[in-house]
C-alpha positions in Angstrom: -0.1 -0.1 0.6 3.1 2.4 -0.7 0.8 4.1 -3.2 -2.0 4.9 -0.6 0.6 6.3 2.0 2.0 8.4 -0.4 -0.9 10.1 -1.4 -1.8 10.6 2.5 1.8 11.7 2.4 1.1 14.7 0.3 -2.4 15.8 1.1 -1.4 16.0 4.5 1.7 18.0 3.2 -0.4 19.9 1.0 -2.6 20.9 3.9 -0.1 22.2 6.4 1.8 24.3 3.8 -1.8 25.7 3.1 -1.8 26.2 7.0 1.4 28.0 6.9 0.5 30.8 4.0 -2.7 31.3 6.1 -2.4 35.2 6.8 -3.4 36.6 10.7 -6.9 38.1 9.2 -7.5 34.8 8.0 -6.8 35.2 4.3 -4.1 33.2 2.0 -1.5 33.7 0.7 -0.7 31.5 -1.3 2.5 32.0 -3.7 4.6 34.8 -4.4 4.9 37.4 -6.9 1.8 37.8 -9.5 -0.8 36.4 -7.5 -0.5 38.2 -4.2 -3.2 40.8 -5.9 -5.8 38.2 -5.2 -6.4 37.3 -1.9 -9.9 36.2 -2.6 -9.3 33.9 -4.6 -6.4 32.7 -3.9 -8.2 32.4 0.2 -11.0 30.6 -1.3 -9.3 28.0 -3.5 -7.0 27.1 -0.3 -10.2 26.8 1.6 -11.7 24.7 -0.8 -8.7 22.3 -1.2 -8.6 21.9 2.5 -12.4 20.8 2.6 -11.5 18.1 -0.4 -8.5 17.1 1.4 -10.8 16.5 4.1 -9.8 19.1 6.6 -12.6 19.2 8.7 -14.8 22.3 8.1 -15.0 23.7 11.6 -11.1 22.9 12.1 -9.0 27.1 13.0 -7.6 27.5 8.9 -11.2 27.2 7.0 -13.4 28.8 9.5 -10.3 31.5 9.7 -10.6 32.0 6.2 -14.7 31.6 6.1 -14.6 34.6 8.7 -12.6 36.6 6.2 -14.5 36.3 3.1 -17.9 37.3 5.1 -15.3 39.8 6.3 -15.3 41.4 3.2 -17.6 44.7 1.9 -20.5 43.8 -0.4 -19.2 45.6 -3.2 -15.7 43.0 -3.0 -14.8 41.0 -5.0 -14.8 43.3 -7.8 -13.2 40.6 -10.6 -15.3 37.3 -11.3 -13.3 34.1 -10.9 
């Protein structure tokens, strides 16, 4: 079952990486460089990835990201993702 163990380790490593990239305000700044101006999209995708890799919805990482998104003003985002 080496493949299963490798997949589970990759999921765990990916979740740990995302959690390290979460900012104090709950947003995720996943990439350096050109994608830093899209914190709403990056946060949304990070939350989706965490949930799809079996991170509990009530975990601090998911809840922090959702709190960030819910705290945005009604006119945000100005772009469609």
